KETIFI-584129 format. One record per atom (N, C-alpha, C): x, y, z; residue number from 0; residue in three letters; atom name. Coordinates in Angstrom, 3 decimals. Example, Ala and Ser with C-alpha at 12.3 -4.5 7.8 and 13.67 -1.06 7.14 Angstrom:
BEGIN
(node (13.190; -5.690; 7.800); 0; ALA; N) (node (12.300; -4.500; 7.800); 0; ALA; CA) (node (13.200; -3.300; 7.800); 0; ALA; C) (node (12.850; -2.250; 7.080); 1; SER; N) (node (13.670; -1.060; 7.140); 1; SER; CA) (node (12.900; 0.030; 7.870); 1; SER; C) 
//
This chain:
BEGIN
(node (43.947; 49.596; -9.053); 0; MET; N) (node (42.559; 49.768; -9.447); 0; MET; CA) (node (42.048; 51.092; -8.880); 0; MET; C) (node (41.241; 51.786; -9.680); 1; LYS; N) (node (40.705; 53.087; -9.286); 1; LYS; CA) (node (39.516; 52.951; -8.342); 1; LYS; C) (node (39.477; 53.828; -7.355); 2; LYS; N) (node (38.367; 53.890; -6.419); 2; LYS; CA) (node (37.080; 54.249; -7.170); 2; LYS; C) (node (35.994; 53.579; -6.832); 3; SER; N) (node (34.704; 53.822; -7.486); 3; SER; CA) (node (34.109; 55.157; -7.044); 3; SER; C) (node (33.381; 55.787; -7.962); 4; THR; N) (node (32.662; 57.019; -7.644); 4; THR; CA) (node (31.356; 56.655; -6.926); 4; THR; C) (node (30.721; 57.641; -6.337); 5; ALA; N) (node (29.440; 57.417; -5.653); 5; ALA; CA) (node (28.403; 56.839; -6.616); 5; ALA; C) (node (28.364; 57.334; -7.835); 6; ALA; N) (node (27.406; 56.840; -8.833); 6; ALA; CA) (node (27.716; 55.391; -9.208); 6; ALA; C) (node (28.987; 55.057; -9.363); 7; GLN; N) (node (29.373; 53.684; -9.689); 7; GLN; CA) (node (29.014; 52.733; -8.542); 7; GLN; C) (node (29.216; 53.174; -7.318); 8; ILE; N) (node (28.881; 52.360; -6.149); 8; ILE; CA) (node (27.379; 52.113; -6.096); 8; ILE; C) (node (26.594; 53.153; -6.290); 9; LYS; N) (node (25.138; 53.027; -6.262); 9; LYS; CA) (node (24.664; 52.046; -7.330); 9; LYS; C) (node (25.223; 52.137; -8.518); 10; SER; N) (node (24.869; 51.233; -9.611); 10; SER; CA) (node (25.284; 49.795; -9.307); 10; SER; C) (node (26.455; 49.615; -8.754); 11; ALA; N) (node (26.957; 48.273; -8.450); 11; ALA; CA) (node (26.146; 47.606; -7.343); 11; ALA; C) (node (25.702; 48.374; -6.366); 12; LEU; N) (node (24.930; 47.812; -5.252); 12; LEU; CA) (node (23.583; 47.259; -5.701); 12; LEU; C) (node (23.047; 47.784; -6.794); 13; VAL; N) (node (21.780; 47.265; -7.332); 13; VAL; CA) (node (21.927; 45.796; -7.713); 13; VAL; C) (node (23.107; 45.408; -8.172); 14; LYS; N) (node (23.356; 44.037; -8.620); 14; LYS; CA) (node (23.650; 43.080; -7.469); 14; LYS; C) (node (23.891; 43.624; -6.276); 15; ILE; N) (node (24.154; 42.793; -5.092); 15; ILE; CA) (node (23.322; 43.342; -3.922); 15; ILE; C) (node (22.001; 43.213; -4.010); 16; PRO; N) (node (21.107; 43.881; -3.062); 16; PRO; CA) (node (21.244; 43.446; -1.608); 16; PRO; C) (node (21.810; 42.277; -1.340); 17; ASP; N) (node (21.960; 41.827; 0.045); 17; ASP; CA) (node (23.189; 42.404; 0.727); 17; ASP; C) (node (24.032; 43.067; -0.044); 18; TRP; N) (node (25.227; 43.704; 0.513); 18; TRP; CA) (node (24.881; 45.128; 0.910); 18; TRP; C) (node (25.433; 45.555; 2.028); 19; LYS; N) (node (25.173; 46.902; 2.537); 19; LYS; CA) (node (26.474; 47.690; 2.598); 19; LYS; C) (node (26.390; 48.949; 2.210); 20; LYS; N) (node (27.559; 49.838; 2.254); 20; LYS; CA) (node (27.550; 50.609; 3.561); 20; LYS; C) (node (28.700; 50.662; 4.184); 21; LYS; N) (node (28.881; 51.487; 5.377); 21; LYS; CA) (node (30.273; 52.091; 5.274); 21; LYS; C) (node (30.305; 53.399; 5.175); 22; ALA; N) (node (31.566; 54.124; 4.974); 22; ALA; CA) (node (32.243; 53.591; 3.709); 22; ALA; C) (node (33.457; 53.092; 3.820); 23; ALA; N) (node (34.221; 52.665; 2.636); 23; ALA; CA) (node (34.243; 51.154; 2.459); 23; ALA; C) (node (33.237; 50.444; 3.019); 24; VAL; N) (node (33.188; 48.988; 2.889); 24; VAL; CA) (node (31.787; 48.537; 2.491); 24; VAL; C) (node (31.720; 47.309; 1.958); 25; ILE; N) (node (30.440; 46.632; 1.774); 25; ILE; CA) (node (30.512; 45.338; 2.570); 25; ILE; C) (node (29.369; 44.935; 3.119); 26; SER; N) (node (29.361; 43.692; 3.885); 26; SER; CA) (node (28.020; 42.990; 3.741); 26; SER; C) (node (28.093; 41.685; 4.014); 27; ARG; N) (node (26.890; 40.861; 3.968); 27; ARG; CA) (node (27.062; 39.710; 4.942); 27; ARG; C) (node (25.967; 39.363; 5.622); 28; THR; N) (node (25.961; 38.184; 6.490); 28; THR; CA) (node (25.196; 37.071; 5.789); 28; THR; C) (node (25.845; 35.930; 5.663); 29; PHE; N) (node (25.267; 34.730; 5.070); 29; PHE; CA) (node (24.882; 33.793; 6.211); 29; PHE; C) (node (23.740; 33.118; 6.091); 30; GLN; N) (node (23.314; 32.178; 7.124); 30; GLN; CA) (node (23.183; 30.789; 6.517); 30; GLN; C) (node (23.669; 29.781; 7.256); 31; PHE; N) (node (23.668; 28.399; 6.798); 31; PHE; CA) (node (22.974; 27.510; 7.819); 31; PHE; C) (node (22.742; 26.252; 7.451); 32; LYS; N) (node (21.997; 25.348; 8.337); 32; LYS; CA) (node (22.763; 24.996; 9.599); 32; LYS; C) (node (24.109; 24.978; 9.520); 33; ASP; N) (node (24.900; 24.621; 10.688); 33; ASP; CA) (node (26.353; 25.065; 10.493); 33; ASP; C) (node (27.169; 24.797; 11.487); 34; PHE; N) (node (28.572; 25.207; 11.459); 34; PHE; CA) (node (29.357; 24.567; 10.316); 34; PHE; C) (node (29.220; 23.245; 10.083); 35; PRO; N) (node (29.966; 22.656; 8.952); 35; PRO; CA) (node (29.613; 23.299; 7.606); 35; PRO; C) (node (28.357; 23.635; 7.392); 36; ALA; N) (node (27.961; 24.286; 6.137); 36; ALA; CA) (node (28.584; 25.673; 6.037); 36; ALA; C) (node (28.630; 26.386; 7.152); 37; ALA; N) (node (29.252; 27.718; 7.161); 37; ALA; CA) (node (30.738; 27.607; 6.847); 37; ALA; C) (node (31.404; 26.605; 7.416); 38; MET; N) (node (32.838; 26.429; 7.186); 38; MET; CA) (node (33.133; 26.000; 5.740); 38; MET; C) (node (32.248; 25.206; 5.174); 39; LYS; N) (node (32.407; 24.829; 3.757); 39; LYS; CA) (node (32.358; 26.084; 2.882); 39; LYS; C) (node (31.424; 26.986; 3.196); 40; PHE; N) (node (31.332; 28.249; 2.463); 40; PHE; CA) (node (32.615; 29.054; 2.629); 40; PHE; C) (node (33.125; 29.147; 3.850); 41; VAL; N) (node (34.352; 29.912; 4.104); 41; VAL; CA) (node (35.520; 29.321; 3.312); 41; VAL; C) (node (35.579; 28.000; 3.222); 42; ASP; N) (node (36.631; 27.366; 2.411); 42; ASP; CA) (node (36.523; 27.808; 0.954); 42; ASP; C) (node (35.298; 27.881; 0.440); 43; GLY; N) (node (35.090; 28.343; -0.930); 43; GLY; CA) (node (35.446; 29.809; -1.100); 43; GLY; C) (node (35.127; 30.610; -0.090); 44; VAL; N) (node (35.491; 32.030; -0.106); 44; VAL; CA) (node (37.009; 32.168; -0.202); 44; VAL; C) (node (37.726; 31.348; 0.544); 45; ALA; N) (node (39.187; 31.403; 0.537); 45; ALA; CA) (node (39.746; 31.116; -0.853); 45; ALA; C) (node (39.180; 30.143; -1.528); 46; VAL; N) (node (39.635; 29.803; -2.882); 46; VAL; CA) (node (39.395; 30.970; -3.837); 46; VAL; C) (node (38.189; 31.516; -3.818); 47; LEU; N) (node (37.870; 32.639; -4.704); 47; LEU; CA) (node (38.721; 33.869; -4.389); 47; LEU; C) (node (38.928; 34.131; -3.108); 48; ALA; N) (node (39.720; 35.298; -2.703); 48; ALA; CA) (node (41.172; 35.156; -3.162); 48; ALA; C) (node (41.724; 33.969; -3.040); 49; GLU; N) (node (43.098; 33.742; -3.488); 49; GLU; CA) (node (43.212; 33.919; -5.001); 49; GLU; C) (node (42.230; 33.392; -5.733); 50; GLN; N) (node (42.247; 33.528; -7.192); 50; GLN; CA) (node (42.198; 34.998; -7.605); 50; GLN; C) (node (41.428; 35.782; -6.876); 51; ALA; N) (node (41.278; 37.204; -7.197); 51; ALA; CA) (node (42.383; 38.046; -6.556); 51; ALA; C) (node (43.145; 37.443; -5.658); 52; TRP; N) (node (44.145; 38.152; -4.869); 52; TRP; CA) (node (43.512; 39.377; -4.196); 52; TRP; C) (node (42.345; 39.104; -3.611); 53; HIS; N) (node (41.580; 40.149; -2.928); 53; HIS; CA) (node (40.832; 39.458; -1.788); 53; HIS; C) (node (41.152; 39.810; -0.558); 54; HIS; N) (node (40.708; 39.037; 0.595); 54; HIS; CA) (node (39.750; 39.810; 1.493); 54; HIS; C) (node (38.577; 39.225; 1.769); 55; PRO; N) (node (37.613; 39.889; 2.640); 55; PRO; CA) (node (37.983; 39.704; 4.112); 55; PRO; C) (node (37.457; 40.558; 4.954); 56; ASP; N) (node (37.461; 40.291; 6.388); 56; ASP; CA) (node (36.334; 39.289; 6.610); 56; ASP; C) (node (36.575; 38.288; 7.443); 57; ILE; N) (node (35.608; 37.218; 7.668); 57; ILE; CA) (node (35.319; 37.098; 9.158); 57; ILE; C) (node (34.035; 37.125; 9.503); 58; ASP; N) (node (33.596; 36.913; 10.879); 58; ASP; CA) (node (32.682; 35.694; 10.877); 58; ASP; C) (node (33.025; 34.687; 11.666); 59; ILE; N) (node (32.252; 33.438; 11.710); 59; ILE; CA) (node (31.583; 33.317; 13.071); 59; ILE; C) (node (30.279; 33.125; 13.053); 60; ARG; N) (node (29.481; 32.929; 14.274); 60; ARG; CA) (node (28.577; 31.723; 14.072); 60; ARG; C) (node (29.009; 30.568; 14.475); 61; TRP; N) (node (28.331; 29.292; 14.322); 61; TRP; CA) (node (27.814; 29.088; 12.896); 61; TRP; C) (node (26.568; 29.454; 12.586); 62; ASN; N) (node (26.031; 29.227; 11.241); 62; ASN; CA) (node (25.957; 30.509; 10.415); 62; ASN; C) (node (26.583; 31.575; 10.895); 63; LYS; N) (node (26.561; 32.854; 10.181); 63; LYS; CA) (node (27.984; 33.276; 9.839); 63; LYS; C) (node (28.131; 33.763; 8.616); 64; VAL; N) (node (29.426; 34.249; 8.138); 64; VAL; CA) (node (29.213; 35.650; 7.582); 64; VAL; C) (node (29.926; 36.617; 8.140); 65; THR; N) (node (29.864; 37.984; 7.629); 65; THR; CA) (node (31.150; 38.281; 6.878); 65; THR; C) (node (30.991; 38.727; 5.635); 66; LEU; N) (node (32.117; 39.107; 4.797); 66; LEU; CA) (node (32.104; 40.620; 4.622); 66; LEU; C) (node (33.266; 41.221; 4.694); 67; THR; N) (node (33.411; 42.661; 4.503); 67; THR; CA) (node (34.505; 42.898; 3.473); 67; THR; C) (node (34.201; 43.726; 2.489); 68; LEU; N) (node (35.130; 44.003; 1.397); 68; LEU; CA) (node (35.417; 45.494; 1.255); 68; LEU; C) (node (36.648; 45.800; 0.956); 69; THR; N) (node (37.100; 47.122; 0.549); 69; THR; CA) (node (38.458; 46.933; -0.111); 69; THR; C) (node (38.878; 47.878; -0.904); 70; THR; N) (node (40.195; 47.801; -1.541); 70; THR; CA) (node (41.098; 48.800; -0.827); 70; THR; C) (node (41.868; 48.288; 0.125); 71; HIS; N) (node (42.687; 49.146; 0.985); 71; HIS; CA) (node (43.667; 50.014; 0.193); 71; HIS; C) (node (44.333; 49.423; -0.805); 72; ASP; N) (node (45.342; 50.202; -1.530); 72; ASP; CA) (node (44.733; 51.286; -2.414); 72; ASP; C) (node (43.414; 51.209; -2.680); 73; ALA; N) (node (42.733; 52.267; -3.432); 73; ALA; CA) (node (42.057; 53.265; -2.483); 73; ALA; C) (node (42.004; 52.935; -1.219); 74; GLY; N) (node (41.389; 53.836; -0.250); 74; GLY; CA) (node (39.870; 53.797; -0.247); 74; GLY; C) (node (39.281; 52.685; -0.675); 75; GLY; N) (node (37.824; 52.578; -0.694); 75; GLY; CA) (node (37.368; 51.455; -1.601); 75; GLY; C) (node (36.146; 51.548; -2.035); 76; LEU; N) (node (35.543; 50.505; -2.867); 76; LEU; CA) (node (35.968; 50.636; -4.329); 76; LEU; C) (node (36.217; 49.470; -4.935); 77; THR; N) (node (36.538; 49.409; -6.361); 77; THR; CA) (node (35.678; 48.339; -7.012); 77; THR; C) (node (35.769; 48.243; -8.317); 78; GLN; N) (node (35.023; 47.217; -9.044); 78; GLN; CA) (node (35.404; 45.823; -8.559); 78; GLN; C) (node (36.635; 45.656; -8.111); 79; LYS; N) (node (37.101; 44.369; -7.598); 79; LYS; CA) (node (36.224; 43.900; -6.433); 79; LYS; C) (node (35.807; 44.809; -5.565); 80; ASP; N) (node (34.958; 44.453; -4.426); 80; ASP; CA) (node (33.597; 43.946; -4.886); 80; ASP; C) (node (33.016; 44.628; -5.839); 81; PHE; N) (node (31.690; 44.244; -6.315); 81; PHE; CA) (node (31.724; 42.945; -7.111); 81; PHE; C) (node (32.781; 42.748; -7.885); 82; ASP; N) (node (32.932; 41.494; -8.632); 82; ASP; CA) (node (33.035; 40.311; -7.673); 82; ASP; C) (node (33.837; 40.459; -6.641); 83; LEU; N) (node (34.022; 39.371; -5.688); 83; LEU; CA) (node (32.751; 39.146; -4.867); 83; LEU; C) (node (32.049; 40.191; -4.523); 84; ALA; N) (node (30.786; 40.052; -3.789); 84; ALA; CA) (node (29.797; 39.204; -4.595); 84; ALA; C) (node (29.710; 39.440; -5.894); 85; ARG; N) (node (28.821; 38.631; -6.745); 85; ARG; CA) (node (29.253; 37.167; -6.746); 85; ARG; C) (node (30.551; 36.932; -6.785); 86; GLN; N) (node (31.045; 35.553; -6.751); 86; GLN; CA) (node (30.701; 34.875; -5.425); 86; GLN; C) (node (30.804; 35.615; -4.320); 87; PHE; N) (node (30.446; 35.055; -3.019); 87; PHE; CA) (node (28.950; 34.764; -2.949); 87; PHE; C) (node (28.133; 35.626; -3.538); 88; ASP; N) (node (26.691; 35.381; -3.582); 88; ASP; CA) (node (26.398; 34.073; -4.315); 88; ASP; C) (node (27.035; 33.875; -5.458); 89; GLN; N) (node (26.843; 32.659; -6.240); 89; GLN; CA) (node (27.318; 31.427; -5.471); 89; GLN; C) (node (28.432; 31.556; -4.789); 90; LEU; N) (node (28.959; 30.451; -3.993); 90; LEU; CA) (node (27.987; 30.052; -2.892); 90; LEU; C) (node (27.310; 31.004; -2.305); 91; SER; N) (node (26.389; 30.695; -1.202); 91; SER; CA) (node (25.187; 29.887; -1.655); 91; SER; C) (node (24.915; 29.866; -2.954); 92; LEU; N) (node (23.755; 29.137; -3.480); 92; LEU; CA) (node (24.069; 27.675; -3.810); 92; LEU; C) (node (25.333; 27.322; -3.746); 93; ARG; N) (node (25.725; 25.933; -4.077); 93; ARG; CA) (node (25.443; 24.988; -2.954); 93; ARG; C) 
//
């Protein structure tokens, strides 16, 4: 997959406003009512990541889960990162 241009990244971020870009990654912290709810979300993230064969870095802090995405083999952000970020956003609403 081709690395996204600055214009493509800017356009894609509009569709996922809770995600923040820093250098060559995007990340977002999700907050849940408690640890079991956070872990249920992480389980769902694992399923989606496996289906996409694209895996985020995951940091779990009791009721908070931070996901970080980048496409290492492309050397930066690709459409795959933004597509998966949208899926994670939708998953967090369930």
